[in-house]
N, C-alpha and C positions, 0 to 999 in steps of 0.2 A: 592524477597527483602522486610525486611517491612521498613515500612516507616522511622523510627530511623537510619536503616542503610543508607536507601538513601541520608538522610540530611547528616549524616558523611561525606560519601562519596563526596557527591557535596561539601562539606563546602571545603573537603581538598582541591578538584579541583580549586576551585575557589580562596582559599588562593594562590594555586602554580602559576595561572593565573597571579594572582598580582604581587606575586613574578617576574613573569618571564619577565611582563612589566616593571616592577620596574628595570630592570636588563637589558632593552632594552634602557629605557628612559634615564638614566643616563649619558651613554656614548653619545646620542644622543643632548643632552644639552651642554655636556663639548664640543662637538665637536663646538657647534654653538656660543659658548662662550669661544673660546681659550684663555690661557693666553699669552700676547704678551706686550711687552717690546719693545719701540723705543726710540731712542736718538734724542733730539731737542738741535741744537745749535742754541743759540743766538745771536745777534749782539750788544748787549746791555749790560752793566756792572750792576752788582748787585745791586748797590747803588739807582738805580732805579725800586726798588722793587715794589714801590707802583703806578707805571705808567708803563711805555713802556716795561722794563723789564719783570714788574709784569702781562702783558698780556701773557705771554708764560705760566705762574705759572696757572693763571686762567684758561686758556686753559684745562692745563692736569688736573686740578683738575675737572670741568666739565666732561672729557671725561671720567676720574675713577668713577667718581659718575653713570654715567650714564651705565656703563658694569660692574658694581658692582666690582670694583676693577680689573675687568681681562684684561683691555686695559692700559696699563701706558707708558705716556708721561714723560722720565725723561728728565728734564729741564738743561741746561749746559749755564753758563754766558760766554760772548764774549772771547774769547782767551782758555777758559777751554777745550775744544778740539778745536776748529776752530777758525782762525782769524775772527774778525768781519765784515771784508768785503768780504770773502772766504766761508761764511756760504753756499750760491745757490750752488756753486762750490762743495762742501760736499755733496748736497745731487744729484746732476748729476752723482758724483764718487761712490755714493753710501757709502760713508765714514759714512754719517749719515743718518737716516732716515726722518729728518722734520729739519726745521730751522724756526728762527720766524725772520722777518727781513723787512725793509724798500727796496722796489725792486729798486729804484733809487741809490743807493748805486752801480749798476750793469751796470749801463748806459754807461760806457764804452768800455761793450762787443758789445750792442747794444742799441741806444738810445730807443727803444721800453720796454726796461724793465721800463724804469721811467713812463712811461705813466700808469701803473697798480697801482702806488701811489701817484707821485705829480709831476708837471712839473708847472716854470712859468705860471701865469695868467691862470689858468686855474680853476677848481671848488673849493668850498669851503666844507667843512666835509657832510654838506647834500645833496650837488648837488652830490659829487660822491659815496657816498652811492646809491644817486637815480638810477645815470646810471650806475653802477655796478649789482647791485641785480635788477631792474626793465629796464634797457635801453639794456641790453646785454652785460655790460661792461664786467662780469665777464666770460661770456664764450668767448668774442673776445680775453682778456689777456690768458684766458686758452689755447686757439689755439695757440697763442704764447708760453706759456712755456710749452708745449707737444715738441716741438722740444729740449728743454733741458731736456727731461724726467722727468719733473714736472708739479705737480697741485697743485694749490694755492687757499686760500680762505682768505679771509679780515679779520683780526683778532686784529681791534685795530685801532683808528683815533687819534690824537692830537688836531685837529681842528686848525685853521689857528695859523703858528706859530708867532713868535716875528723875527724881523729882524737880529738879532744879538749883538753884545759886540763890542764896538769900544773904540780903546786905545785915539782915538782924534775925534773930532768933523766932520762929514760927511756932507757939506751945498751943495754942487754941484757936477757936473760931473766929474769936473776938479779934485777935492779932492779923487777921486777916482782912479787916475792914481796910478799905483803901488801900490796900496793896497794890500799885503799880507793876503786873507780873507780864513779861513774854512768855506766850504759850501758844502753843499749836492746834491746830484742830478748832473743834468747837468744845474743846475742853472750858475755854473762855466763859464758853455761855453757862455751864454749869457753875464755874468757879462766880461768876458773877451773884448767882444767887446765895453766895457767901459772903459778898462784898468785897469783892475782887474787882480790880480794873484790869482788863484784861490787855495787851496788846501785840497785836501781828506784827514781827520784823522777820525780815531773811538771817540768816544767819552769820551773814558779814558785819550787820548793823549792830549787833547786841551789846560787844564790848563796851565800844564807847557809851552807848546810852547807861552799861551799868556805872560805868566810871565817872560818866557826869551826874549819874543821879537823878537821869530821866526815867531810870527803870529802879523797882528795886528789889527785883526779881527775876530770874529768866531761864527758861529752861531749854536745852537744845537736844541732845541725845544721849551720851552716856560718857565713863570716863574716858576715854580715847578722843573722841571728839570734842569734849568738854574742854581737855587737856591742850588739844590744839589752838584753840580760840583764847584761852588765857583767862577762863573766869575767875578762878580761885583766886586773882591777883585782886579782883575788886570786889568781892563777894562771898566770905568763906564759906558762910555755911550751908553744907550740899545735902540735899534731905531726899528721902526715898522712899516707896518707890514711885513711879512716875504712874498714876493707877491710870490717866488718860492713854498711857500709850504702852500696854500690855504686848502687844507684839504689832509694831508698827510694819505693815508692809508697803514696801517702795515698790512703785510699778512704772514700766514704760508705756507710754501712750503713743499709740501710730494714728496717722490719718487712714481712716477705713477703708476710705475708697481707694486710695493707692497702695495699701497694704492687700487687696482682696486682689488687686490686678498683678501683683507679686508672682510669679513660677511660685509652684506649689511646693516646690523644695527650698527655695526661700523663704517663705511663710513657715516653714518647719524648720528652718533655722533658726530664725527669729524665736520660734518659740522653746525650741531645745535651748538655746543661747541664755533666755530670760531664766527657766528653770533652775539653770546651772549656775548664771549667775545670783537666784535667789539664793540658792543654799550657800555658795560660798562668801557671802554678806555676812549670813549669821555666824556661818564659821570664823572668819576675820575676825568680826567683833566679840564672841567667846574668848578668842585666843589673845587679842590686845587689849580688850578690858581690865582684865584681870591685873597683870603690870600696871597699866596705867592708874587705876585704882590706888592700889599703893605708892604710887608714883604721887599722886594728889595729896594724899595724906601725910607724906614728908613736907609737900611743901604748904602746907596748912591749912589743908581742906578740913571740916569740922564736920564728921558723918553725922545723920542727925534723922531717925524715923518720923515720918508725919506720924503726929497722934492719931490714937484710936477715935479719941472725938471728931478730926478732921477727916479722917478716913471715911467715918461711919455718917457724917452731914454730907459729906461729898456724893457718897455711894446715894443716900436719898434725894438730894439735887440732880443726878442725872437721872434718875428712875422718875422726876418729875418733868423733867427737861424733854425724857424719851415720850413720854405721854403725850404730851403736847404735839411734838412733831409726827407723831403715830395718827392723830387726830387729823394732821392736815396734810398730808403726803402719802399718797397710797405707793406710792414706790417705795420709800422710805420704810412703811411700816412691811412690806411684802421681803426686805432684804431682812431687816432689824428682826423681824420674826424668824427666818431660818437660822439667824445667829444664833438667838436667844435659846431656840429648841437644841441646837446642839450645845450650846456652853451649860447647860444645866446638868447632861448627863457627861458632857467632857470633865468636869470638874467634880463628878463623881468618879468616876473612873480614876483620875489623877491622884485621889485620896487614899487610892491601896497602892501599887506596888512604886510608884515613882515618888508620892512625898514621903512613902516611909523608907524607902532606898535614901533618899537625899537627904533627909532629917538624921538620919544615923551616921552617914559619911558627913556631915556640919558639926556632926556632935564630937566625931574623931578630929577634927580639924582642929575647935576649938580646945581640944585636949592636948594638941599637939602630935596626935599618933599617927600623922600620915606623911 
């Protein structure tokens, strides 16, 4: 065989090999990046698209971007597919693959649900993040969620919330007697000890109930979201702090079986997107609440702190409720013990640099030096 003939045949063979490799590689790539579309049911209304509802939109966008658009989470607002307070049940039942919610909404099934989000006099947002990501909190909570066929990842935090909107002033524990108060989580269980009649309503139902007088008071989130929902028009007294929500963690809950069937890099995309969404939401609230609070005051909101009498009585009532729950629920006790152990040292640490720096800067702000 001459040299030119050999080269022509070798070239043909090489081209065929490349073509064959391409034919094999394309299906392999396609199989590792399958086209998947999941439905995600939110507990929040579309009107809060810049904040708490927007967290699901942010998560969906991040997941899509990281998978070249192959993994899509279709976001549905509260009520579009599932009622706001039934989204976790929908994931367990397989009606939807995911939900974006605050887990204390489901405390009535088991108070342990609330420990992953916020309970009275627990940790603030930074403390919850520290415990969740570095103190074993995520693993402990997912052990509990597994019993419901769910795996969850933190996907937002509002920061410490306001104490709510009241149609009349509340100066003492006696003023709480018979008060019909929309309050999330099992804070209502604590407030019952003080004579409050707790109500649990989805966000979109609060305004009409306040307007009609079916509610005497309602808490939701904080200045920006509360402004969007118009509460200042029907209940002018705006109390703080929301001691039942020092650092409420928002979760995205997934069907555990379906999550585990995903390619590993899709699972990783969800985890990374969730943590990024978690940080982004808190940053958004810090930015947006600052101006919103000033606007609410200009619109007639009358800021009021809860009295020390009310806070102390609430703290004592909370501890009584916790003792009852610990005695009858081993899973609750296991997770709550973990939070309490960290809470004690966390607030010791916060008294040093953080508290003193913030206090000094607040004094400067009041003196109009900033």
